C-alpha positions as CSV (number, residue, x, y, z in Angstrom):
1,M,-0.2,-0.2,0.2
2,S,1.5,3.5,-1.0
3,A,2.1,6.7,1.8
4,P,-1.5,8.2,2.7
5,L,-1.8,11.7,1.2
6,L,-2.2,12.8,5.0
7,D,-2.2,10.2,7.8
8,Q,-4.4,11.4,11.1
9,A,-2.6,13.8,12.4
10,G,-2.5,15.8,9.2
11,I,-6.8,15.2,8.9
12,E,-5.8,16.7,12.7
13,A,-4.2,20.0,11.5
14,L,-7.0,20.5,9.1
15,I,-10.8,19.7,11.0
16,P,-11.6,20.4,14.2
17,H,-12.9,16.2,15.4
18,R,-11.1,14.2,17.7
19,A,-11.4,10.4,18.9
20,P,-13.6,9.4,19.5
21,F,-14.9,11.1,16.8
22,L,-13.3,11.6,14.0
23,L,-13.9,9.1,11.6
24,L,-11.4,9.3,9.5
25,D,-7.9,7.2,9.6
26,R,-6.1,8.2,6.4
27,I,-6.5,10.2,2.9
28,V,-5.9,8.2,0.1
29,S,-6.2,10.7,-3.0
30,E,-7.7,14.0,-3.7
31,D,-8.3,15.2,-7.4
32,R,-9.1,18.9,-7.7
33,A,-9.8,18.1,-12.0
34,T,-12.9,16.2,-10.6
35,Q,-13.4,17.6,-7.2
36,T,-12.7,14.1,-5.4
37,L,-11.3,13.0,-2.4
38,I,-11.2,9.4,-1.0
39,A,-10.6,8.2,2.5
40,E,-10.5,5.5,4.5
41,L,-11.6,4.1,8.1
42,D,-10.6,0.8,9.6
43,V,-13.0,-0.3,10.9
44,R,-12.1,-1.2,14.6
45,P,-14.0,-4.0,16.9
46,D,-13.2,-2.0,19.6
47,A,-15.0,1.0,18.3
48,F,-17.1,3.7,20.8
49,W,-20.6,2.3,19.4
50,T,-19.7,-1.6,19.7
51,P,-20.8,-2.6,22.8
52,G,-24.2,-0.7,22.0
53,H,-24.9,-1.2,18.1
54,F,-25.9,-4.0,18.5
55,P,-24.3,-6.4,21.7
56,G,-23.3,-9.6,20.3
57,M,-24.0,-8.0,16.4
58,P,-22.0,-4.9,16.2
59,I,-22.9,-2.7,12.8
60,M,-22.2,0.4,12.3
61,P,-24.5,3.0,12.6
62,G,-25.1,5.1,9.1
63,V,-25.7,8.7,10.5
64,L,-21.8,7.4,11.4
65,Q,-21.0,6.9,7.5
66,V,-22.9,10.1,7.0
67,E,-20.9,11.9,9.3
68,A,-17.4,10.0,8.1
69,L,-18.2,11.2,4.7
70,A,-18.9,14.7,5.9
71,Q,-15.4,15.0,7.7
72,A,-13.7,13.6,4.6
73,M,-16.1,16.3,2.8
74,A,-14.7,19.1,5.5
75,V,-10.5,18.3,4.8
76,Y,-11.8,18.6,0.8
77,V,-13.0,22.1,1.7
78,A,-10.1,22.6,4.6
79,R,-8.0,22.0,1.8
80,T,-9.4,24.7,-0.5
81,E,-7.5,27.9,-0.9
82,G,-9.3,30.7,0.9
83,F,-11.3,28.2,3.1
84,G,-8.7,27.0,6.2
85,N,-10.1,26.0,9.4
86,R,-13.7,27.6,8.7
87,L,-16.0,25.7,10.6
88,G,-18.9,23.6,8.0
89,V,-22.1,23.0,9.7
90,F,-24.5,20.8,8.1
91,A,-27.7,21.8,5.8
92,K,-29.1,19.8,4.4
93,I,-28.9,15.4,3.7
94,E,-30.7,14.2,0.7
95,E,-31.0,11.2,-1.3
96,C,-29.7,8.9,2.2
97,R,-29.3,5.4,1.4
98,F,-28.2,2.2,3.2
99,T,-27.3,-1.1,1.0
100,R,-24.9,-3.1,2.9
101,M,-23.8,-3.4,6.4
102,V,-20.8,-2.1,7.9
103,V,-19.2,-4.6,10.2
104,P,-16.3,-4.0,12.5
105,G,-12.4,-5.5,10.6
106,E,-13.6,-3.8,7.2
107,M,-12.3,-1.2,5.8
108,L,-14.7,1.9,4.6
109,R,-13.6,3.5,2.0
110,L,-14.9,7.3,1.3
111,E,-15.3,9.3,-1.9
112,I,-16.6,12.3,-2.0
113,Q,-16.9,14.6,-5.1
114,M,-18.1,18.1,-4.7
115,L,-20.9,19.4,-6.5
116,K,-21.1,23.1,-5.9
117,L,-18.3,25.0,-3.9
118,G,-19.0,28.8,-2.7
119,S,-17.6,31.0,0.2
120,R,-20.7,30.3,2.4
121,M,-22.1,26.4,1.4
122,G,-20.9,23.7,-0.7
123,T,-22.6,20.4,-1.8
124,A,-21.3,16.7,-2.1
125,K,-22.4,13.5,-3.5
126,G,-20.3,11.0,-1.6
127,T,-20.1,7.2,-1.8
128,A,-19.3,5.6,1.6
129,S,-18.5,1.6,0.3
130,V,-16.7,-1.9,1.4
131,D,-14.5,-3.9,-1.1
132,G,-16.6,-2.0,-4.1
133,A,-19.7,-2.6,-2.8
134,A,-21.3,0.6,-2.2
135,A,-22.6,1.1,1.4
136,C,-23.9,4.7,1.6
137,T,-24.8,7.1,-0.7
138,V,-26.1,10.4,0.4
139,T,-25.8,14.4,-1.2
140,I,-25.0,16.8,2.4
141,T,-25.4,20.4,1.4
142,F,-23.4,22.6,4.5
143,V,-23.0,25.7,5.7
144,I,-20.7,27.8,6.9
145,P,-21.9,30.1,9.7
146,P,-20.9,33.6,10.8
147,E,-18.3,33.2,13.6
148,S,-20.8,35.1,16.2
149,A,-23.0,31.9,15.8
150,L,-21.3,29.5,16.8
151,P,-21.1,28.3,19.9
152,R,-17.6,29.1,22.4
153,P,-15.4,26.4,23.6
154,A,-15.7,25.4,27.2
155,G,-13.7,27.7,29.2
156,S,-13.4,30.8,26.8
157,A,-13.4,34.2,27.6
158,E,-16.9,36.2,26.5
């Protein structure tokens, strides 16, 4: 396997998500001509959700697959000139389909393609797959709210 474009430390330098909610292990490729980015997540047996979803039969929650795709989208946007570390938040999730279960021990491939990217919002199509079989497809729209609308980190000065 070739070296990733970004490892987890490189991803953490771009987006605010941290373990256990960072759902990307590496960025394997990015193509600005096609506006695509491919990331991977090793679905681990000790992931935070395995004890409860479902006991004795862990299945990765679909909402976490969507979140992983959104994080891949956030990395793409953060690597886009003029965006830096501005925080985007969900505005809309459309055409979401789950077509395969994802279980511990599998590697989830996360591919996003930006459809639209403006200064305050963007839309991407995403596919999460295992061994070439789609597990989740979705279209995600995000907005970048004004800084004044964002919650302040705990312990920060007013």
